[in-house]
C-alpha positions as CSV (number, residue, x, y, z in Angstrom):
1,H,-19.4,9.5,-6.5
2,V,-16.4,7.9,-8.3
3,L,-15.8,11.0,-10.4
4,W,-15.6,13.2,-7.3
5,Q,-13.3,10.8,-5.5
6,W,-11.0,10.5,-8.5
7,H,-10.8,14.3,-9.0
8,A,-10.6,15.2,-5.2
9,P,-6.8,16.0,-5.4
10,E,-7.4,18.5,-8.3
11,L,-10.3,20.0,-6.3
12,W,-7.9,20.6,-3.4
13,R,-5.3,22.1,-5.7
14,R,-7.9,24.6,-7.1
15,F,-9.0,25.3,-3.5
16,T,-5.5,26.3,-2.5
17,I,-5.2,28.7,-5.5
18,A,-8.6,30.2,-4.7
19,L,-7.6,30.6,-1.0
20,G,-4.5,32.6,-2.0
21,R,-6.7,34.9,-4.2
22,H,-9.2,35.5,-1.4
23,L,-6.5,36.3,1.1
24,A,-4.8,38.7,-1.4
25,R,-8.1,40.4,-2.0
26,T,-8.7,40.8,1.7
27,A,-5.3,42.3,2.1
28,G,-5.8,44.6,-0.8
29,V,-2.8,43.4,-2.9
30,S,-2.3,41.3,-6.0
31,R,-2.0,37.5,-5.8
32,R,1.6,37.6,-7.0
33,D,2.7,40.3,-4.5
34,F,1.0,38.4,-1.7
35,A,2.8,35.1,-2.3
36,R,6.2,36.5,-3.2
37,H,6.6,39.4,-0.8
38,L,4.0,39.4,2.0
39,A,2.7,36.0,3.1
40,R,2.0,32.4,2.1
41,V,-0.3,29.7,3.4
42,S,1.3,26.5,4.8
43,Y,-0.8,23.4,5.7
44,T,-0.8,19.8,6.6
45,K,-3.8,17.7,5.4
46,V,-5.2,14.3,6.3
47,A,-7.8,12.5,4.2
48,E,-10.4,10.5,6.2
49,F,-12.6,7.8,4.6
50,Q,-16.2,8.3,5.6
51,A,-18.8,5.6,5.9
52,R,-20.3,6.6,2.5
53,G,-16.9,5.9,0.8
54,L,-15.9,9.5,0.1
55,I,-12.9,11.2,1.7
56,H,-13.3,14.0,4.2
57,V,-10.4,16.5,4.4
58,H,-9.0,17.8,7.7
59,A,-6.3,20.4,7.4
60,V,-4.3,22.6,9.7
61,M,-3.6,25.9,7.9
62,R,-1.1,28.5,8.9
63,L,-0.3,32.0,7.5
64,D,3.5,32.4,7.3
65,G,5.8,35.1,6.0
66,P,7.0,35.0,2.4
67,T,9.9,32.7,3.3
68,G,8.0,30.4,5.6
69,P,7.6,30.0,9.4
70,D,10.9,31.8,10.0
71,S,9.4,35.1,9.0
72,H,6.3,37.1,9.9
73,P,3.4,37.8,7.5
74,G,3.7,41.2,5.9
75,V,-0.1,41.7,6.1
76,S,-2.4,42.4,9.0
77,L,-4.7,39.4,8.7
78,D,-6.0,37.6,11.8
79,P,-7.2,34.0,12.2
80,G,-10.8,35.1,11.5
81,D,-9.7,36.4,8.1
82,L,-8.0,33.1,7.3
83,C,-11.1,31.2,8.4
84,A,-13.4,33.3,6.3
85,A,-11.1,32.9,3.3
86,V,-11.1,29.1,3.7
87,A,-14.9,29.0,3.7
88,D,-15.2,31.4,0.7
89,A,-12.6,29.5,-1.4
90,A,-14.2,26.2,-0.7
91,G,-17.6,27.5,-1.8
92,V,-16.5,28.9,-5.1
93,V,-14.3,26.1,-6.4
94,R,-15.8,24.1,-9.3
95,L,-14.3,21.4,-11.6
96,E,-16.1,20.5,-14.9
97,V,-15.4,16.9,-16.1
98,A,-16.7,15.2,-19.2
99,P,-16.0,11.5,-19.2
100,A,-16.3,10.0,-22.7
101,G,-19.9,8.9,-23.4
102,Y,-21.4,10.8,-20.4
103,Q,-22.9,14.2,-19.7
104,P,-20.5,16.7,-18.2
105,V,-20.5,16.8,-14.4
106,S,-19.7,19.8,-12.1
107,L,-17.7,18.8,-9.1
108,R,-17.4,20.9,-5.9
109,W,-16.8,20.7,-2.2
110,G,-19.7,20.0,0.1
111,G,-21.4,22.4,2.5
112,Q,-19.8,21.0,5.6
113,V,-16.9,23.5,6.0
114,D,-16.0,24.0,9.6
115,T,-13.1,26.4,10.4
116,R,-11.8,26.9,14.0
117,P,-8.8,29.0,15.1
118,I,-6.2,27.0,17.1
119,S,-5.2,28.5,20.4
120,L,-3.3,27.5,23.5
121,A,-5.9,29.4,25.5
122,A,-8.8,27.2,24.2
123,G,-10.5,24.7,26.4
124,R,-9.4,21.1,25.7
125,D,-13.0,19.9,25.4
126,A,-14.5,22.9,23.6
127,S,-16.9,21.9,20.8
128,S,-17.1,25.3,19.2
129,G,-14.9,28.4,18.9
130,E,-11.2,28.2,19.4
131,V,-9.7,24.7,19.6
132,H,-6.7,23.5,21.6
133,P,-3.6,22.3,19.6
134,E,-3.5,19.0,21.5
135,L,-7.1,18.3,20.6
136,V,-6.2,19.0,17.0
137,A,-3.3,16.6,17.1
138,A,-5.4,13.9,18.7
139,Y,-8.1,14.3,16.0
140,L,-5.6,14.2,13.1
141,A,-4.0,11.0,14.6
142,K,-7.4,9.4,14.8
143,Y,-8.4,10.3,11.3
144,L,-5.0,9.1,9.9
145,T,-5.6,5.6,11.2
146,K,-9.1,5.3,9.6
147,S,-8.9,3.8,6.1
148,T,-10.9,1.4,4.0
149,E,-10.9,-1.3,6.7
150,D,-14.6,-0.4,7.4
151,F,-15.4,-1.6,3.9
152,G,-13.6,-4.9,4.2
153,L,-10.8,-3.9,1.9
154,D,-7.7,-3.6,4.1
155,G,-5.3,-6.4,4.6
156,H,-6.0,-8.2,1.3
157,G,-3.4,-6.6,-1.0
158,K,-4.4,-5.0,-4.3
159,V,-8.1,-5.3,-5.3
160,H,-8.3,-6.0,-9.1
161,S,-12.1,-5.9,-9.7
162,A,-15.5,-5.8,-8.1
163,A,-15.6,-9.6,-8.1
164,D,-12.3,-9.6,-6.3
165,A,-13.6,-7.1,-3.7
166,R,-16.8,-9.3,-3.2
167,Y,-14.6,-12.4,-2.7
168,V,-12.5,-10.8,0.1
169,G,-15.6,-9.7,1.9
170,A,-16.0,-6.0,0.9
171,S,-19.3,-4.4,1.8
172,P,-22.1,-4.2,-0.8
173,H,-21.7,-0.4,-1.0
174,A,-17.9,-0.7,-1.7
175,V,-18.6,-3.3,-4.3
176,R,-21.0,-1.0,-6.1
177,I,-18.5,1.8,-6.0
178,I,-15.8,-0.5,-7.5
179,E,-18.2,-1.7,-10.2
180,T,-18.8,1.9,-11.2
181,A,-15.1,2.6,-11.2
182,E,-14.5,-0.5,-13.4
183,H,-17.1,0.7,-15.9
184,L,-15.5,4.2,-16.0
185,A,-12.0,2.8,-16.4
186,A,-13.2,0.7,-19.4
187,T,-15.4,3.2,-21.2
188,A,-14.7,6.8,-20.1
189,G,-11.4,7.5,-21.9
190,D,-7.7,7.6,-21.2
191,V,-8.1,9.9,-18.2
192,Y,-9.9,7.2,-16.2
193,E,-7.9,4.1,-17.2
194,R,-5.7,4.5,-14.0
195,L,-8.9,4.0,-11.9
196,A,-8.0,0.3,-12.2
197,D,-5.1,0.9,-9.9
198,R,-7.3,2.6,-7.2
199,Y,-10.1,0.1,-6.6
200,G,-8.8,-0.6,-3.2
201,T,-9.1,3.1,-2.2
202,L,-12.5,3.4,-3.9
203,G,-11.1,5.6,-6.6
204,Y,-9.2,8.1,-4.4
205,R,-5.7,8.6,-6.0
206,G,-4.3,11.1,-3.5
207,H,-2.1,10.5,-0.4
208,V,-3.7,10.1,3.0
209,L,-1.2,12.7,4.5
210,T,0.2,15.6,2.6
211,K,1.8,19.0,3.6
212,T,3.4,22.0,2.0
213,R,7.1,22.0,1.9
214,R,7.5,24.9,4.4
215,Y,4.9,23.6,6.9
216,S,7.5,21.6,8.8
217,T,10.6,19.5,8.1
218,T,10.5,17.1,5.2
219,F,11.1,13.3,5.1
220,G,14.1,13.9,2.9
221,A,15.6,16.2,5.5
222,L,15.1,13.6,8.2
223,R,16.6,10.9,6.0
224,R,19.7,13.1,5.4
225,A,20.0,13.8,9.1
226,R,20.0,10.1,9.9
227,Q,22.6,9.4,7.1
228,D,24.9,12.2,8.4
229,W,24.6,10.8,11.9
230,R,25.5,7.3,10.8
231,R,28.6,8.6,8.9
232,Q,30.0,10.4,11.9
233,P,32.7,8.4,13.9
234,R,31.5,7.3,17.3
235,A,33.5,7.7,20.5
236,G,35.0,4.4,21.5
237,G,34.3,2.8,18.2
238,L,30.6,2.1,19.0
239,D,28.5,0.8,16.3
240,P,25.9,3.5,15.3
241,D,23.4,0.7,14.7
242,A,23.4,-0.4,18.4
243,T,23.5,1.1,21.8
244,V,25.3,-0.6,24.7
245,R,24.7,0.4,28.3
246,Q,26.8,-1.1,31.1
247,L,24.9,-2.2,34.1
248,D,25.9,-1.3,37.7
249,A,26.3,-4.1,40.3
250,D,23.0,-3.0,41.9
251,D,21.2,-3.4,38.6
252,D,22.6,-6.8,37.9
253,P,23.3,-8.6,41.2
254,D,23.8,-12.0,39.6
255,G,26.4,-10.7,37.2
256,D,24.9,-12.6,34.2
257,Q,24.0,-9.5,32.2
258,A,27.1,-7.5,31.5
259,A,25.5,-5.4,28.8
260,I,22.2,-4.7,27.1
261,V,22.3,-4.3,23.4
262,V,19.4,-2.6,21.6
263,E,19.3,-3.2,17.9
264,R,18.0,-0.3,16.0
265,N,17.7,-1.8,12.5
266,W,16.6,-5.1,10.9
267,R,19.1,-7.4,9.2
268,Y,18.3,-10.3,6.9
269,V,19.3,-13.6,8.5
270,G,18.0,-16.2,6.1
271,S,14.9,-18.0,4.8
272,G,13.6,-21.5,4.8
273,Y,13.2,-24.1,7.6
274,F,15.3,-24.2,10.8
275,D,16.6,-27.7,10.2
276,A,16.3,-30.8,7.9
277,E,13.8,-32.5,10.2
278,T,11.4,-29.6,10.1
279,A,11.7,-29.4,6.3
280,A,11.0,-33.1,6.0
281,L,7.8,-32.8,8.1
282,A,6.6,-29.9,6.0
283,M,7.2,-31.8,2.7
284,A,5.4,-34.8,4.1
285,A,2.4,-32.6,5.2
286,A,2.3,-31.0,1.7
287,A,2.3,-34.4,0.1
288,L,-0.6,-35.6,2.3
289,A,-2.5,-32.5,1.5
290,R,-2.1,-33.0,-2.2
291,D,-3.3,-36.6,-1.9
292,H,-6.3,-35.5,0.1
293,R,-7.3,-32.9,-2.6
294,A,-6.9,-35.5,-5.3
295,G,-9.1,-38.0,-3.5
296,R,-6.5,-40.6,-3.0
């Protein structure tokens, strides 16, 4: 269980390689020619934590042209061909791992591979066949919000050990998983030492949301766009961090709200107590608490 969870990102990487090979074989071309000159697969992927503690992958996959979504694929493959290639690639991927002191283990994807074409013509409640894009978006949003909270691990910061997980109220199943991860981190060699950093995610070391660079815009591009916007001079000398809207007389009959200012960023104001009286009360309460613990 822990070995599969730890190596799941590598399994996904091998799956994407196998998927490209299957698509190239279906198109009757070499893998290199397929990726460089004909088409490429773009995707976004969400990792969902299941009740058994393993991640379940949900991915939206798209066949683009060789330069991305701005070009058309140079092969005549339809959504059915892509679905078949996904199922075939998931079925053949294997990863042999040999933790120190243990027998080698063969890791693979499970048998629950469900592929459905996305179409605007699909029914919004269809449980089979084509699926509507809004339904896909709703499902991905739901899966993205599911994490390890069902195991009692969320909201407690970093989990350092199985004893730590038990103390914060983790489920017995999660505690057993972390105990196994602890044992592997201590005995299975250098590859598994970093498991100690992933007890809180039950050994999963990947990101909950990933995508290929050409699937859509990147966070870096969005950051640069915001930075460029902030550097541009604003008409009338308006602060780019705030928006001011003048109210008409009908909107503000009393005349006591000349403008509404909407702050779009957080600023550090200060720390500590509001005044000396509040600070004195807090210090007195702390002293009483210490006396109570000491039995005085």
